[in-house]
C-alpha positions in Angstrom: 25.6 64.6 -101.8 23.3 61.3 -102.5 26.5 59.3 -102.4 27.5 60.6 -99.2 23.9 60.0 -97.7 24.3 56.3 -99.3 27.6 56.2 -97.3 26.2 57.1 -94.3 22.9 54.6 -94.9 25.8 51.5 -95.2 27.7 52.5 -92.0 24.5 52.7 -89.7 23.4 49.2 -91.1 26.8 47.8 -90.7 27.2 49.4 -86.9 23.4 47.8 -86.4 24.5 44.4 -87.0 27.8 44.5 -85.4 26.5 45.3 -82.7 23.8 42.8 -82.0 27.0 40.1 -82.9 29.3 41.8 -80.9 26.9 42.5 -78.1 25.6 38.9 -78.2 29.2 37.1 -77.8 30.3 39.4 -75.8 28.4 38.0 -73.0 28.9 34.1 -73.8 32.7 35.3 -73.8 32.6 37.1 -70.3 30.8 34.0 -68.7 33.5 31.9 -70.7 36.4 33.7 -68.7 34.9 33.6 -65.3 34.6 29.8 -66.1 38.2 29.2 -67.2 39.8 31.4 -65.6 41.3 33.1 -68.5 42.4 36.8 -68.5 42.8 36.8 -72.4 38.9 35.9 -72.0 37.9 38.4 -69.7 39.8 40.9 -70.9 38.4 40.7 -74.4 35.3 40.1 -72.9 35.3 43.6 -71.3 36.9 45.1 -74.9 33.9 43.7 -76.3 31.6 45.1 -74.1 33.5 48.3 -74.9 32.8 47.8 -78.6 29.4 47.4 -77.8 29.1 50.2 -76.0 31.6 52.0 -78.8 29.8 50.7 -81.8 26.1 52.0 -80.2 27.6 55.6 -79.5 28.8 55.2 -83.4 25.8 54.3 -84.5 23.7 57.2 -82.7 26.2 59.8 -83.9 26.2 58.8 -87.6 22.0 59.3 -86.8 22.0 62.8 -85.2 24.9 63.7 -87.9 22.0 63.6 -90.9 20.1 66.2 -88.4 19.8 69.6 -90.7 21.9 72.6 -90.1 19.6 75.3 -88.1 20.2 79.1 -87.0 21.7 77.7 -84.3 24.0 75.1 -85.3 25.0 76.3 -88.9 27.2 73.4 -89.8 24.9 71.0 -88.6 25.4 68.3 -86.4 28.3 66.6 -87.8 31.0 66.7 -85.3 28.9 64.2 -83.0 30.5 61.9 -85.6 33.8 63.3 -84.2 32.7 63.1 -80.4 31.9 59.5 -80.6 35.6 58.5 -82.3 37.1 60.6 -79.3 34.9 58.7 -77.2 36.2 55.2 -79.0 39.9 56.3 -78.5 39.7 57.3 -74.8 37.8 53.6 -74.3 40.5 51.7 -76.5 43.1 53.7 -74.2 41.5 53.2 -70.8 40.6 49.2 -71.9 44.1 48.6 -72.7 45.6 50.3 -69.5 43.3 48.0 -67.3 44.2 44.9 -69.3 48.0 45.9 -68.6 48.3 46.3 -65.0 46.2 42.9 -64.8 48.3 41.0 -66.5 51.3 42.1 -64.5 49.2 40.9 -61.5 49.1 37.7 -63.2 52.4 37.4 -63.4 53.1 37.0 -60.1 50.2 35.0 -59.3 49.2 32.7 -62.3 46.2 30.8 -62.0 45.0 27.6 -63.3 43.0 28.2 -66.5 40.9 25.8 -68.7 42.4 25.5 -72.0 40.4 23.3 -73.9 37.1 25.7 -73.2 39.0 28.5 -73.5 40.2 27.6 -77.1 36.7 26.8 -78.1 35.6 29.9 -77.0 38.4 31.9 -78.5 37.5 30.5 -81.3 33.9 31.6 -81.6 35.1 35.0 -81.0 37.6 35.1 -83.6 34.5 33.7 -86.4 32.5 36.2 -84.9 35.0 38.7 -85.6 36.0 38.3 -88.4 32.4 38.6 -90.0 32.0 42.1 -88.1 35.0 43.1 -89.6 34.7 41.9 -92.6 31.3 43.4 -92.9 32.8 47.2 -91.6 35.3 46.9 -94.1 33.5 46.1 -97.3 30.2 47.8 -96.2 31.1 50.7 -93.7 33.8 53.6 -94.8 36.5 52.8 -92.7 39.0 54.5 -94.9 37.5 58.3 -94.7 35.3 58.1 -91.6 36.9 58.7 -88.8 33.9 57.5 -86.7 33.7 54.2 -88.5 37.5 53.7 -88.4 37.4 54.5 -84.4 34.6 51.3 -84.0 36.7 49.5 -87.1 39.6 49.9 -84.8 37.6 48.6 -81.7 36.4 44.9 -83.7 40.3 44.6 -85.2 41.3 44.7 -81.6 38.6 41.8 -80.6 39.8 39.8 -83.3 43.6 39.8 -82.3 42.5 39.6 -78.7 40.9 36.5 -80.0 43.8 34.8 -81.6 46.2 35.8 -78.7 43.8 33.8 -76.8 43.9 30.6 -79.0 47.2 30.5 -79.3 47.4 31.0 -75.5 45.2 28.1 -75.2 47.3 26.0 -77.2 50.5 26.9 -75.3 48.5 25.9 -71.9 47.2 22.7 -73.1 49.9 21.4 -75.4 52.9 22.8 -72.4 51.2 24.0 -69.6 52.7 27.6 -70.2 50.3 29.5 -68.0 52.1 32.7 -68.6 51.1 32.8 -72.4 47.6 33.8 -71.2 49.3 37.0 -69.7 51.6 37.4 -72.5 48.9 37.5 -75.0 46.6 39.8 -73.0 49.8 41.9 -73.3 50.6 42.0 -76.7 46.6 42.5 -77.6 46.6 45.7 -74.8 49.2 47.1 -76.5 48.2 47.2 -79.7 44.8 48.6 -78.8 46.5 51.4 -77.2 48.3 52.2 -79.9 45.0 52.2 -82.1 43.2 54.3 -79.2 45.6 56.3 -79.2 45.8 57.3 -83.2 42.0 57.7 -82.9 42.3 60.0 -79.9 44.7 62.2 -81.6 42.9 62.4 -84.7 39.9 63.1 -82.9 41.2 66.2 -81.2 42.9 67.7 -83.8 39.9 68.2 -85.9 37.9 69.5 -82.5 40.9 71.9 -82.2 40.2 72.7 -85.8 43.9 72.1 -87.1 44.9 71.5 -90.3 43.8 67.8 -91.8 46.9 65.7 -92.5 45.4 65.1 -96.2 45.9 68.7 -96.7 49.3 70.4 -97.9 49.1 73.9 -97.2 52.0 75.3 -98.8 50.5 73.9 -101.6 46.8 75.5 -100.9 49.2 78.7 -101.2 51.1 78.3 -104.1 47.8 77.0 -106.2 46.0 80.7 -105.4 49.1 82.3 -105.9 49.2 80.5 -109.6 46.3 82.9 -110.9 48.2 86.1 -111.9 45.1 88.5 -110.7 45.8 87.3 -107.1 48.9 89.5 -105.2 49.1 87.5 -102.0 47.0 85.5 -99.3 46.6 86.2 -95.8 44.1 85.1 -92.9 44.2 81.6 -94.1 42.3 78.7 -92.1 42.2 75.2 -92.8 40.4 72.6 -90.7 38.0 69.5 -90.8 34.3 69.9 -90.3 33.9 66.2 -90.0 35.4 63.3 -91.5 36.4 63.9 -95.1 34.7 67.4 -94.9 37.8 69.9 -95.2 37.0 73.5 -95.1 39.1 76.7 -96.3 38.8 80.7 -95.4 41.2 82.8 -96.5 41.6 86.8 -97.9 43.3 87.2 -101.2 44.7 90.2 -102.8 44.2 91.3 -106.3 46.5 93.6 -108.1 43.2 95.5 -109.2 38.8 95.9 -109.2 37.4 93.1 -110.8 33.4 93.1 -112.2 31.2 91.3 -110.3 31.5 89.0 -113.6 35.5 88.5 -113.3 35.5 87.7 -109.9 32.8 85.2 -109.7 34.9 83.9 -112.3 38.3 84.0 -110.6 36.5 82.6 -107.3 35.1 79.2 -109.5 38.5 79.0 -111.1 40.3 78.9 -107.9 37.8 76.4 -106.3 38.1 74.1 -108.7 41.6 73.6 -108.4 41.3 73.6 -104.4 39.1 70.6 -104.7 41.5 68.3 -106.1 43.7 69.1 -102.9 41.1 67.5 -100.8 39.2 71.2 -99.9 35.5 70.8 -100.1 34.1 73.9 -98.7 35.6 77.3 -99.4 34.8 80.9 -98.4 37.4 83.3 -100.2 37.3 87.2 -99.9 39.0 89.0 -102.8 40.2 92.6 -101.8 42.6 95.2 -103.2 46.0 96.3 -101.7 44.4 98.9 -99.9 42.1 96.5 -97.4 42.7 97.0 -94.0 43.4 93.9 -91.7 45.2 92.7 -88.6 49.0 92.9 -87.9 49.3 89.4 -86.4 51.0 86.1 -87.1 47.9 84.4 -89.4 47.6 87.7 -91.5 51.3 88.3 -92.0 53.0 85.1 -92.6 52.0 84.4 -96.0 52.3 87.3 -98.5 
């Protein structure tokens, strides 16, 4: 539990510093985009604006998620992280669509672009994004925490945007290929769209209490049924409370009445086995074959 708190503290520190760096440069890049006429810079500055908001939302989600559970919120406030991740995913999709529409317009009406200024602003943006990405990757839980992953993908999108703008600026400066700015914007937009869609899908799956990707439900059933006292499993549900916290509830039919100590020992053994299958919180009801239950899909599909 202390390790989980330590990870959350690191995530908060990294996000707070990232908001300052990204937000500060966003203002510079936005001004530079207007002055140079570069869509690549303008689109990236809009993306950085959304990043600043999204990183702030992610930071607030971590703060709220640490509130203790109570009688009104028996699972606590951990789902705030998922709501923040969903917000990040949707904003990524909206931004990518906006950039694609603007890029298509510029195919027909290419503007005049100040390539040298565009180049230097993009280089500074790349440096800022690399610093923030490294801070997140090394100091934050970008692998397991979907809220942190969503924020990290925003920054990676910015980083790619800066690289695209640099390449476009060089092509315009050397060969006067003005369309390079538009092409760079389209490529970055498609990458952002892909990331946004992935984060949105995962967030919705958690909010819909779908089975976590890392949990093999069949392996869970097989593990429980390896104990000779267990004859069948039904009413089984597996879901995520938040990133990295998977829960399970099920009914397990035993062959005979067990004493309290025997039942507790059996449950302890099952719980230890299931932890290796990425199940962190378990509620298992032991019952005899005489116990009545509903005749529905959830009850009858595994026996």
